[in-house]
C-alpha positions in Angstrom: 64.3 66.6 162.7 67.8 65.9 163.9 68.6 63.9 160.7 67.4 66.8 158.6 69.6 69.2 160.6 72.6 67.0 160.3 72.0 66.5 156.6 71.7 70.2 156.1 75.0 70.9 158.0 76.8 68.2 156.0 75.6 69.7 152.7 76.4 73.3 153.7 79.8 72.3 154.9 80.6 71.0 151.4 79.3 74.3 149.8 81.7 76.4 151.9 84.5 75.7 149.4 82.3 77.2 146.6 82.3 80.7 148.2 85.3 82.7 147.1 87.6 84.3 149.6 88.4 88.0 149.7 91.8 87.3 148.1 90.2 85.4 145.2 87.6 88.2 144.7 90.4 90.8 144.7 92.5 88.8 142.2 89.5 88.4 140.0 88.8 92.1 140.2 92.5 92.8 139.2 92.2 90.4 136.3 89.0 92.1 135.1 90.7 95.5 135.3 93.7 94.3 133.3 91.4 92.8 130.6 89.5 96.1 130.4 92.7 98.0 130.0 93.9 95.6 127.3 90.5 96.0 125.5 90.7 99.8 125.7 94.2 99.7 124.3 93.2 97.5 121.4 90.2 99.7 120.6 92.5 102.7 120.4 94.9 100.8 118.1 92.0 99.7 115.8 90.7 103.3 115.7 94.2 104.6 114.7 94.6 101.9 112.0 91.1 102.6 110.7 92.0 106.3 110.4 95.2 105.4 108.5 93.2 103.2 106.1 90.6 106.0 105.6 93.4 108.4 104.8 95.0 106.0 102.4 91.7 105.3 100.6 91.2 109.1 100.2 94.7 109.5 98.7 94.0 106.6 96.3 90.7 108.1 95.3 92.5 111.5 94.6 95.3 109.7 92.7 92.7 108.1 90.4 90.6 111.2 90.0 93.6 113.3 89.0 95.1 110.8 86.5 94.8 111.2 82.8 94.9 107.5 81.9 94.5 104.1 83.4 98.3 103.6 83.3 98.9 107.0 85.0 96.2 106.1 87.6 98.0 102.8 88.4 101.3 104.6 88.7 99.8 107.3 91.0 98.1 104.7 93.2 101.3 102.7 93.4 103.1 105.8 94.7 100.4 106.6 97.2 100.3 103.1 98.6 104.1 102.6 98.6 104.3 103.1 102.4 102.0 100.1 103.0 102.7 98.1 99.9 105.9 95.9 100.1 105.6 95.2 96.4 105.4 98.8 95.2 109.0 98.8 93.9 108.3 95.8 91.7 105.0 97.3 90.6 106.8 100.5 89.7 109.2 98.6 87.5 106.4 96.7 85.8 104.4 99.8 85.2 107.5 101.5 83.8 107.9 98.7 81.3 104.3 98.8 80.4 104.6 102.6 79.9 107.7 102.0 77.7 105.9 99.4 75.6 102.9 101.6 75.1 103.0 103.0 71.5 104.4 106.5 71.6 104.9 106.5 75.4 108.4 104.9 75.5 110.5 108.0 75.5 108.3 109.7 78.1 108.3 106.7 80.4 112.0 106.3 80.0 112.7 109.9 80.9 110.2 110.1 83.8 111.3 106.9 85.5 113.8 107.6 88.3 115.4 104.2 87.8 115.7 104.4 84.0 118.8 102.3 83.6 117.1 99.2 85.2 113.9 99.8 83.2 116.0 100.1 80.0 117.9 96.9 80.8 114.6 95.1 81.3 113.2 96.5 78.1 116.4 95.5 76.2 116.1 92.0 77.7 112.5 91.7 76.6 113.4 92.9 73.1 116.3 90.4 72.9 114.0 87.5 73.9 111.4 88.6 71.3 111.4 87.9 67.6 113.7 90.2 65.6 110.8 92.2 64.3 109.1 92.5 67.7 112.4 93.5 69.3 112.9 96.3 66.7 109.4 97.5 67.4 110.0 97.5 71.2 113.2 99.5 70.8 111.6 101.9 68.4 108.8 102.5 70.8 111.2 103.2 73.7 113.1 105.7 71.5 109.8 107.4 70.6 109.9 106.4 66.9 
């Protein structure tokens, strides 16, 4: 019986280090509270971003629904997404060139584009790099002829 008691005491004395102290429990509680606060903050950020995405999607849908053509829809969607699209300026230029190259749409696209000199320079460059006949056709389309 004495051997069993001694063995039990030896085993229990080794387990004493496994029981956390009050300081360790308090620190763990503080860590848990900090993690919960961080999770709550991230959840709010995600909700906010999700709301922004929903708003942008609604604006895109409206831009598409109110457009008269695919090209106009692309231009309208590009305008709506400009705040979140770092490439919207480049896309605007490309769509301006596409509009200018569209038969009969050249003069309208040229007049509507707020950066018409740059678009016109790009169109002239494309015309110059094309065959003479194709270049004449491009210039004529831009001039509405």
